[in-house]
C-alpha positions in Angstrom: 17.4 -9.6 -17.2 15.5 -10.8 -20.2 12.0 -11.4 -20.8 9.5 -12.6 -23.6 8.0 -9.9 -25.7 4.9 -10.6 -24.5 5.9 -9.6 -20.9 6.6 -12.7 -19.4 9.1 -12.9 -16.8 12.1 -15.0 -17.2 13.1 -18.2 -15.3 16.7 -17.1 -14.8 17.8 -13.5 -15.1 20.2 -12.4 -18.0 19.6 -8.7 -19.0 16.2 -6.7 -19.1 12.1 -6.8 -18.2 10.1 -5.7 -20.6 6.8 -4.7 -19.6 3.7 -4.0 -22.0 0.2 -2.7 -21.5 -3.0 -4.7 -21.0 -5.8 -3.0 -22.7 -8.7 -5.0 -23.8 -7.4 -8.5 -23.0 -4.3 -7.5 -25.4 -0.8 -7.2 -24.2 0.6 -4.4 -26.2 3.0 -1.8 -26.4 2.4 2.1 -26.3 0.2 3.2 -28.8 3.3 5.7 -29.5 6.0 3.2 -28.9 7.6 4.8 -26.3 9.2 3.2 -23.0 10.9 4.4 -20.4 13.6 2.7 -18.2 13.3 0.9 -14.8 16.2 0.7 -12.4 17.2 -1.8 -9.6 17.5 0.7 -7.0 20.3 -1.5 -5.2 22.5 -1.2 -8.2 21.2 1.4 -10.3 21.2 -0.9 -13.1 18.4 -0.7 -15.5 16.5 -3.7 -15.3 13.4 -3.4 -17.7 11.7 -1.1 -20.0 8.0 -0.1 -19.6 5.5 0.6 -22.1 5.0 4.6 -21.8 1.5 4.9 -22.4 -0.2 8.1 -23.3 -4.0 9.6 -22.9 -5.0 7.6 -25.9 -3.8 4.2 -24.7 -5.4 5.2 -20.8 -8.5 6.1 -22.7 -8.5 2.7 -24.5 -8.4 0.9 -21.3 -11.4 2.9 -19.6 -13.5 2.2 -22.8 -12.8 -1.4 -22.4 -13.5 -1.7 -18.9 -16.7 0.4 -19.4 -17.7 -2.2 -21.9 -16.9 -5.2 -19.9 -18.6 -4.3 -17.0 -22.0 -3.0 -19.4 -22.0 -5.7 -21.5 -20.9 -8.9 -19.7 -22.2 -11.0 -17.1 -19.2 -10.3 -14.8 -20.8 -8.3 -12.6 -23.5 -10.6 -11.5 -22.1 -14.1 -12.2 -20.7 -14.5 -8.6 -19.3 -18.1 -8.7 -17.4 -17.2 -12.2 -15.5 -14.4 -10.2 -14.7 -16.6 -7.3 -13.2 -19.1 -9.8 -11.1 -16.5 -11.4 -9.7 -15.0 -8.4 -8.6 -18.6 -7.5 -7.1 -19.4 -10.8 -5.1 -16.1 -10.3 -4.2 -16.9 -7.1 -2.5 -20.2 -8.4 -1.4 -18.8 -11.6 0.6 -16.3 -9.4 1.9 -18.9 -6.8 2.9 -21.0 -9.7 5.1 -18.2 -10.5 6.4 -17.1 -7.2 10.0 -17.5 -7.5 10.1 -15.6 -10.8 8.1 -12.8 -9.0 10.0 -12.8 -5.5 13.3 -12.1 -8.4 12.0 -9.5 -10.0 10.1 -7.8 -6.6 13.6 -7.8 -5.0 15.1 -6.3 -8.2 12.6 -3.7 -9.1 11.4 -2.6 -5.7 14.8 -3.4 -3.6 12.5 -5.2 -1.3 14.5 -7.6 1.0 14.1 -11.1 0.5 12.2 -11.6 3.9 9.5 -9.8 2.9 8.5 -11.4 -0.2 7.6 -14.2 1.7 5.1 -12.1 3.8 3.5 -8.5 2.5 5.7 -7.9 -0.2 4.5 -11.0 -2.3 3.5 -14.1 -0.9 0.9 -12.6 1.5 -1.3 -10.6 -0.7 -1.3 -13.5 -3.6 -2.9 -15.7 -0.7 -5.2 -13.6 0.2 -7.0 -13.9 -3.3 -8.4 -17.0 -1.8 -9.7 -15.4 1.0 -11.8 -13.0 -1.2 -13.1 -15.9 -3.3 -14.6 -17.2 -0.3 -16.1 -13.9 0.6 -17.4 -14.0 -2.7 -19.5 -17.0 -2.6 -20.6 -16.7 1.4 -21.5 -12.7 1.1 -25.2 -12.1 1.2 -25.7 -9.9 -1.9 -29.6 -9.7 -0.9 -30.7 -9.3 2.1 -34.6 -9.6 3.3 -35.8 -6.5 5.6 -39.1 -8.2 6.1 -42.3 -6.4 5.5 -43.9 -3.3 6.4 -46.8 -1.1 5.8 -46.7 2.8 4.8 -49.7 4.7 4.1 -52.0 1.4 3.6 -49.5 -0.3 1.4 -48.0 -3.2 2.3 -44.4 -4.4 0.6 -41.7 -6.6 1.2 -38.5 -5.0 1.4 -34.8 -6.2 0.1 -31.4 -4.6 -0.1 -29.3 -5.8 -3.1 -25.3 -4.7 -3.2 -24.1 -4.6 -6.5 -20.7 -3.8 -8.3 -20.1 0.3 -8.2 -18.6 -0.2 -12.3 -15.3 0.9 -13.3 -12.5 1.2 -10.9 -9.7 3.4 -11.5 -7.0 2.1 -9.1 -3.5 4.2 -8.5 -0.9 2.6 -6.8 2.8 3.7 -5.2 6.2 1.8 -5.5 6.7 1.0 -2.0 4.6 -2.4 -1.8 3.5 -2.9 -5.2 2.0 -6.9 -5.0 0.4 -5.8 -1.8 -1.3 -2.3 -2.7 -2.0 -3.7 -6.5 -3.8 -6.8 -5.2 -5.1 -5.1 -2.5 -7.2 -2.6 -4.9 -7.5 -5.5 -7.7 -8.8 -8.3 -5.7 -11.6 -7.0 -3.8 -12.7 -4.7 -6.8 -12.9 -7.9 -9.2 -14.3 -9.9 -6.5 -17.3 -7.2 -5.8 -17.8 -7.6 -9.6 -16.5 -4.2 -10.9 -13.6 -3.9 -13.9 -10.4 -2.3 -13.0 -8.1 -0.3 -14.8 -4.6 -0.2 -13.0 -2.1 2.6 -13.0 1.2 1.2 -11.1 3.8 3.7 -10.2 6.4 4.5 -12.7 9.1 3.1 -10.5 7.4 -0.1 -10.1 5.7 -1.0 -13.5 7.3 -4.3 -14.2 5.7 -6.2 -11.3 2.3 -4.8 -12.2 2.9 -6.1 -16.0 4.2 -9.3 -14.9 0.6 -10.1 -12.6 -1.3 -8.5 -16.0 0.1 -11.1 -18.3 -0.5 -13.9 -15.7 -4.2 -12.9 -15.5 -4.8 -12.2 -19.4 -2.8 -15.7 -20.3 -3.5 -18.3 -17.1 -6.9 -17.3 -16.0 -10.6 -16.9 -17.5 -11.0 -13.1 -16.4 -12.6 -11.6 -19.5 -10.8 -9.3 -22.1 -11.6 -5.7 -20.6 -12.1 -6.7 -16.6 -8.3 -6.0 -16.0 -6.2 -3.3 -17.5 -2.9 -2.1 -16.8 -1.5 1.1 -18.2 1.9 2.0 -17.4 3.2 5.8 -18.0 6.3 8.2 -16.9 3.5 10.7 -17.3 1.4 11.5 -13.8 -1.4 13.3 -16.1 -1.8 9.6 -17.7 -3.2 8.5 -14.4 -5.2 11.6 -13.5 -7.1 10.6 -16.7 -9.0 8.3 -14.1 -10.1 10.8 -11.7 -11.8 12.9 -14.4 -13.3 10.6 -16.8 -16.9 10.0 -16.6 -16.9 6.6 -17.3 -14.9 5.8 -14.4 -17.2 4.9 -11.3 -14.7 4.9 -8.4 -11.1 5.7 -8.0 -8.8 3.9 -5.4 -5.7 5.8 -4.5 -2.7 5.1 -2.3 -0.1 7.8 -1.7 0.8 11.0 -0.5 -1.5 13.2 1.5 -0.9 16.0 -1.0 -1.7 14.0 -4.3 -5.0 12.4 -2.5 -6.2 16.1 -1.9 -5.7 16.6 -5.4 -7.6 13.4 -6.7 -10.9 14.4 -4.4 -10.8 17.8 -5.9 -10.3 16.3 -9.4 -12.9 13.8 -9.0 -15.5 15.9 -7.3 -16.3 17.3 -11.0 -18.1 13.9 -11.9 -19.1 13.2 -8.3 -17.5 9.9 -8.0 -16.2 7.8 -5.1 -12.9 8.1 -3.8 -11.1 5.6 -1.7 -8.1 7.3 0.1 -5.1 5.4 1.8 -2.6 8.3 2.4 0.3 9.4 4.8 1.3 8.6 8.2 3.5 9.7 11.2 2.9 6.8 13.4 3.6 6.7 17.1 4.8 3.7 19.3 3.8 5.1 22.6 5.7 3.5 25.7 4.0 3.6 29.1 6.4 3.7 32.1 5.7 0.0 33.3 6.8 -1.4 29.7 9.5 -3.5 28.7 11.8 -0.8 27.3 14.5 -2.8 26.0 11.8 -4.8 23.6 9.6 -1.7 22.6 12.9 0.1 21.6 14.1 -2.6 19.7 10.6 -3.3 18.2 10.0 0.6 16.9 13.4 0.6 15.5 13.2 -2.6 13.7 10.0 -1.3 12.5 11.0 1.8 11.4 14.1 0.2 9.9 11.9 -2.1 7.8 12.0 -1.7 4.1 14.2 1.2 4.6 11.5 3.1 6.4 9.2 3.1 3.2 6.1 2.1 4.6 3.1 4.7 5.4 2.1 2.5 8.7 5.4 1.9 10.1 6.1 3.9 13.7 8.6 6.7 12.9 7.9 8.4 16.2 8.9 6.6 19.7 7.2 8.1 22.5 8.8 7.5 26.1 8.8 8.4 29.5 10.5 11.6 30.2 12.4 10.0 33.1 13.5 7.0 30.9 14.6 9.1 27.7 18.0 8.7 28.0 17.9 4.9 28.5 15.4 4.5 25.7 17.7 6.6 23.1 20.4 3.9 24.1 18.1 1.2 23.8 16.9 2.2 20.0 20.6 3.5 19.1 21.6 0.0 19.7 19.0 -1.7 17.7 19.2 0.3 14.7 23.0 -0.6 14.6 21.9 -4.0 14.0 19.9 -3.0 11.2 22.7 -1.6 8.5 21.2 -1.6 5.0 22.1 -5.1 3.4 21.7 -7.0 -0.4 18.5 -7.1 -0.5 18.6 -10.8 -2.2 20.3 -11.8 1.3 17.6 -13.8 3.4 18.8 -11.7 6.2 18.6 -8.5 5.1 15.8 -5.9 7.0 16.9 -2.8 5.7 17.6 -2.4 1.7 18.1 0.5 -0.5 15.2 3.7 -0.9 13.4 3.4 -4.1 15.3 5.8 -6.0 18.1 9.2 -6.1 15.1 11.3 -5.5 14.0 9.5 -2.2 16.8 9.5 -1.4 17.8 13.0 -1.3 14.4 13.9 0.3 15.5 11.6 3.1 18.8 13.3 3.5 17.1 16.8 3.3 15.0 15.9 6.6 18.3 14.5 8.4 19.9 17.9 7.6 16.6 20.0 8.9 16.5 17.9 12.1 19.9 18.8 12.5 18.9 22.6 11.9 16.0 22.3 14.5 18.4 21.5 17.3 18.2 17.8 16.8 21.1 15.3 17.6 22.1 12.4 15.1 22.7 9.8 17.4 23.5 7.0 15.2 23.4 6.9 10.9 22.4 10.4 9.3 24.8 9.5 6.2 25.2 7.2 3.1 26.6 3.5 4.2 30.0 2.8 2.7 32.1 -0.5 2.2 31.8 -3.3 -0.4 28.8 -2.9 -2.7 27.6 0.5 -1.6 29.1 2.6 -4.5 26.3 2.5 -6.4 22.4 2.2 -5.2 20.1 4.6 -3.1 21.3 3.5 0.4 20.7 5.5 3.6 21.7 4.6 6.7 19.3 3.9 9.7 19.0 7.0 11.5 18.1 7.6 15.2 17.0 11.3 16.1 17.2 12.8 19.4 16.6 16.2 21.2 13.4 17.4 19.5 9.6 17.5 20.5 6.8 16.7 18.6 6.9 20.5 17.1 9.8 19.6 14.8 9.4 18.9 10.9 10.9 15.5 11.5 8.2 14.5 13.8 5.6 15.5 12.1 6.4 15.2 8.2 6.4 11.7 6.4 9.9 11.2 5.6 9.5 7.8 4.1 13.1 6.3 5.0 14.8 4.3 7.9 14.5 7.6 10.3 13.0 7.3 13.8 12.9 10.2 16.2 12.5 10.0 19.8 10.2 12.0 22.0 9.7 12.6 25.7 6.0 11.9 27.3 5.0 13.2 30.9 2.6 10.3 31.4 -0.3 8.5 30.0 -2.4 11.5 29.1 0.4 13.4 27.8 1.5 10.3 25.3 -1.8 10.1 24.0 -1.7 14.1 23.4 1.9 13.6 21.5 0.3 10.4 19.5 -2.7 12.8 18.3 -0.5 15.9 17.7 -0.4 15.1 14.1 -2.3 15.6 11.0 -2.4 12.1 10.3 -3.9 8.8 12.1 -2.7 5.6 10.4 -1.1 3.1 12.7 0.7 3.1 15.8 1.8 0.9 18.6 1.1 0.7 22.4 3.4 -0.8 24.8 2.6 -1.4 28.7 1.7 -4.3 31.1 -1.2 -2.9 33.1 -4.1 -4.0 30.5 -6.4 -0.9 32.0 -3.8 1.4 31.3 -2.9 -0.1 28.0 -6.9 0.1 27.0 -7.4 3.3 28.2 -4.2 4.6 25.9 -5.6 2.2 23.1 -8.9 4.0 23.3 -7.6 7.4 23.2 -5.2 7.4 20.0 -6.9 8.3 16.8 -5.9 6.2 14.2 -6.5 3.2 12.4 -4.9 0.5 13.5 -2.5 -0.2 16.8 -0.5 -2.9 17.5 -0.2 -3.2 21.5 2.8 -5.3 22.9 4.1 -6.3 19.6 0.7 -7.7 18.1 0.5 -7.9 14.1 -2.7 -6.5 12.9 -2.1 -7.3 9.0 -4.2 -9.6 7.5 -6.4 -10.3 4.4 -9.5 -10.2 6.9 -8.3 -6.9 8.6 -9.5 -3.4 7.2 -6.8 -1.0 6.8 -7.1 2.5 6.5 -6.7 6.3 8.6 -8.2 8.7 10.3 -7.9 12.0 9.8 -5.7 13.0 6.6 -4.4 9.7 6.8 -7.6 8.8 4.4 -11.0 8.3 3.8 -12.3 4.4 3.6 -10.6 0.9 4.6 -8.8 -1.2 2.3 -8.8 -5.1 3.0 -11.5 -7.0 5.1 -15.1 -7.0 4.8 -15.2 -3.5 5.0 -12.4 -2.8 2.1 -14.6 -4.9 -0.1 -17.8 -3.2 0.6 -16.1 -0.1 -0.7 -16.6 -1.6 -4.2 -20.3 -1.9 -3.9 -23.4 0.0 -3.9 -26.5 -0.6 -2.1 -30.3 -0.8 -4.2 -33.4 -1.1 -2.1 -36.4 -2.8 -3.7 -39.9 -2.9 -2.5 -42.7 -5.3 -4.0 -46.3 -5.9 -2.8 -46.6 -8.2 0.3 
């Protein structure tokens, strides 16, 4: 698949994409001239080459962002920011089919999800943010008060926090990149984005569109790709950066907290999950098992909020296993360009080996592989990073495959002994990101929802995802919220002002 030298994705595919850096409004190569290859996870073909930034490139991007924040009216001109966000939305929508093809090729994202959270959803959400900027109460009047004989009128002012360092993973790059860029820009911040090395091409395509087709000033948005994770780590230690917004593993999130402590910069962390779908004894068992299996296989299980523990009544355990097994049989991995595909490849050989290691561990721990457990065979599967949807039974919640985030199409079925026990199992995890509850008695469902300590929950198939819905987790699933009004306010400071009344 070929591309123009400035990073523009092609209308039609041919050879390879090239992805430059965006620094100070300029699309340019890495200062050392280096690049790294990007693979299509469904075919293992090289589909692009990304600029391989070094420390000097990241330093230049941070300096450009700092200068833009400190010397322009970007942070105070709310109407201009709203206009730029709508421009970016419209420009990205004009390139939807190009971006769709690139997302499918680079991420292995099934086509059906590019009509939602893999592309079209987060692009449209920029309009919601523009509306929020215009409607937001940037100054709040607290009225008058008298302290020690001095009567004053008090106000609070919400102001942009400053320069944001955004570090993003590879599983939903459009959604996560825009869920950081959008609110940060809406708040008046400037942003340096460091995308994952597995998916730099889509970030570069968005950068090119922002630079060439919007009025976003130079330096307000920077995009720096690198195969060196140390380049991204500069964002956590550089004193010119005011906030680090990170989505990824809990282990890396802990390292970011430690690194950011030296300069006391604010951190937003959206981390791992091991979410439970709790099925009560009065639930529609077949529907619950089908939807949980579907969720676990979505995008090959590569989502932090996907439900990967199916917690079912012990007396219906065998029935639940059979129902989930039948459902997973319907979700065999397929070509991500096919509109009917639900489960595509995992992102890389490294990720495939990780998933396969957990499947082997499940057997060592005494579990039974009910379906899957290997690599699919057949036409079109000799290349690519494929893993069969895998259902594991015979383990309890103490097993490592029930406690650790696998990030593959793997579902573990766990028995419970009543509502309280189900709540206990759901909460018996270092994580608390998402989950589901299935049942027909509203009072029982409400009690279980109240008892589960997690940031998002779907009840009987309800979908919580949306631009206006805050997303984040309890415990080791992170700090803060992304999306919604709360996600926007993560990028704001509060200033209290008093003047004589």
